[in-house]
Structure formats: structure tokens, C-alpha cells
Residue, then its C-alpha position, 0 to 999 in steps of 0.5 A: m583304903s582306896t587305891p588308884g586302880n580302885n579309883r580308875r575302875h570306879w570311874e570306868l564303871w561310871i563312864s560305862v553306865l553314863p549312856f544308859a542313865l542319860l537314855l533312861v533320864l530322857f526317854l523314861i524318867g523325862p516323860m513321866v515327869l513332863t506328863p503330869l506337868l503338861t495337865f496344868q497347862e493350857t492351849k490357845l489357837y493350837q499353841l501350848r501356853w505355860t499358865w498353871s491352871f486346873d481347868t484341864w482337870s476340871t474338864v476331864l472330871s466333869n465331862p461324862t464322855y471321858s468318864a465313860v471312855l475310861l470305865r469302858t477301857v478298864w472294863t475291856a481291859l479286865l474282860s480281855t484279862i479274864v478271858c486271856v488267862v481262861v483260855a491260856y490255862p488249858v493251853a499251857y497245862a497241856l503243853n506241860t503234861r499231854l503235849a510235853a513231847w511236842s512242847n518245843q514245836v508248839q512253842i515255836l508256833i506260838i512265838f512265830a504268831f506272837l512275833t507276826d505284825a499285829v496289824l497283819k493279824t488284825f486285818g487278817w481277822v477282818l478278812f475271816l469275820d467278814v460276811h463273805g469271809v472264811g469264817n462265815w463259809l466254814l460255818q455254812k458248810l457246818g450247817f449254820g445260816p448265813g451271816a453266822t459270824n456277823i460280829l465284825f465291826t462290834p465290841k465282841a470282834a475287837m475283844l477277839g483281836i485283843v485276846y488272839n494278840l495278847a494270850p501268848y503272854p499268859i500262855f508262857t508265864i502260866y507254863l513256866s510256873l507249871a513246869r517249876i512244880d515239883p512232880d513229887l508233890k503230885h506223887a505224894a498226893y496220889d500215894a495219899g489217895a487223892s484224885k487227879l481232880r483233887t491234886f490239881l485243885q489243891i497242888t497244881l492250881p494254887l502253885s501255878l497261880p503266880g504265873a497266872i497273875a504275872g500273865a494276867l498283869l501283863v495282859f491288863v496293862l497291855s490292853l489299856g493301850t490297845f487301840l488298833e483292834s477296837k478301831v479296825l475290828g470294832g469299827g471305831t464305834k466305841p473307842l477306847a482310851s488310847e484312841l481317844i488320847r491319840q485324837t486329843f494329841e494329833t487331831r485336836v492338838n489339845w496336849p494338856l488334855g491329852a496328858a490328863l487323860t494319859f495320866s488318869l490311865v497310868l494311875v489305873a494301871l498303877a492301881a491294878l499293878l499294886g493290887l496284882v502284886m499284893i495278891g501275887s505275893r500272898l499266893r507266893i507265901g501260901a504256895a511256899g507254905r505248901e511246898t515246905s508242908 
């Protein structure tokens, strides 16, 4: 039975939630609904015309340039994700084991580097990888020939920038998974005669995979939207989808085409999210079975 006091608390709750709900609708749900609607419109003389048509989608699906850019973006995101996880796992493992006494200090340094502006870090790599930069100078001192780091304005330099900017995500997710592993499980394996390698492969690695999956998901989704690294470090020779979308909206003023490319990229991200969530759920079920056995 409702009372005046309960009704008052009910209205107070709705009033307190209303501003956040409006912000959510205006800045998240609204653009998500508007983006697919724009794909069925047309532009003429740089003006948006609300005439329902499939011409934009036929252009996207028939033009090999757009499919090549999208495939290049997905491939770059996948490769960046793999490299980030491979680089992040030893760092997270060291923070949890060998560097446990210095874990807080190292994490602060990683967070400091992570919070540094991405533009500043990216242009810092330009100075480092330049022919007359610090990288070549160091390699020449070590005996390498001139131009040893001649990768600036290539896809390799863009990949390096993406990995450097996004590696902190899997480092922390993997570290948290490693920190949650019960030490008694490893002690029991040692008591049963298992070696360190076998203990790592059968206990530590499987139980830490959910953290690796979470970090991989973050890196993959974020790398799909990167454009600074490919434009600055890669020289813009092979643009990614985010740069193509920016040019379509700003330079060409073709909002329907930009919305179609954006929606295609969102669909790819959602498909990857679904796949990684399914893999992560299976890994959690397997990890729970190992912990209870």
C-alpha cells in the first residue's frame, strides 16, 4: 500500500534521475538512432535532402575503395590488439610477481604516460623516429647504419603509435586478473610436482585470460576509431576508416555517406564485441571449473 511518504520519495527519485536520462537520450541514444536514418538520405549542392533512398548504401557496397579502407581498418585493429596483448601480458605478469614491491610506482608511471595528451605523444614519436632523431642516433651508437629506424610515415610507425597509446588498457586488465588468482592454487600445483612452466600454462594463463580478453576488447574498439597515428606517423598514405569518415563529413560535406561508413564501422565493432563476450564467457566458465576442482 502506497503512502504519501513513499510517493514523495518516488517522485524525488524520478526528478533526480531525469537530467541524466535526458543527457543519455540527447547525446547517446539520439545520435545512435539518427546515424542509420542519415544513411538513407541524399545531399545536393552540399545540402541535406530528406528523401529516402538506398543510393548511399549502393555506393558504399559497390565502391572497392570503401571496402578496402574498412578491411584495412579491421586488419590494423586486429594486429594492434594482438601486439598490445602480447606486449602487455609480460608487463602485467612482472608487476604481479618480480616487480610486486615496485608495483605501485610502476603503475603510477604507466598512468602518467597514459594521461599525457595523445597528440603530444604521437608527435614525440615523430621526433624519435626521424632520420635525424634520437632513435637513429642511438642505433648508430650501437653500430647500426644510418637510417636504421627509417619507418617514419609508414604503416609500421602508425602501428607503433597505436600500440604505445593503447597498451595501458590490457596491462591493467591483465594485472587485475592475475591479482585475483588464489595463490593456493599455484602452491597446490607445486606440491603435486608441477613445474613453474606447467603451473603457468595450466593455472595462471587460463585464469588470467578473461583480463586479456577484456583488454583486447578495449584495444580493438578504440583502435577502430584511431586516425591521429595513421595521419601523423603513417603520413596519411594509407588512411583508416576514421580519417575517411572525418573527410567525408568535413571536406566533402556528404553526411549520408559519412553516416553509412560510421554505421558500418559500428557494426564491425558490435560483431567483435559479441564474439569476444562469447569467448570470455566460455573462459570464465572454464576458469570457474578450475577454481572449484
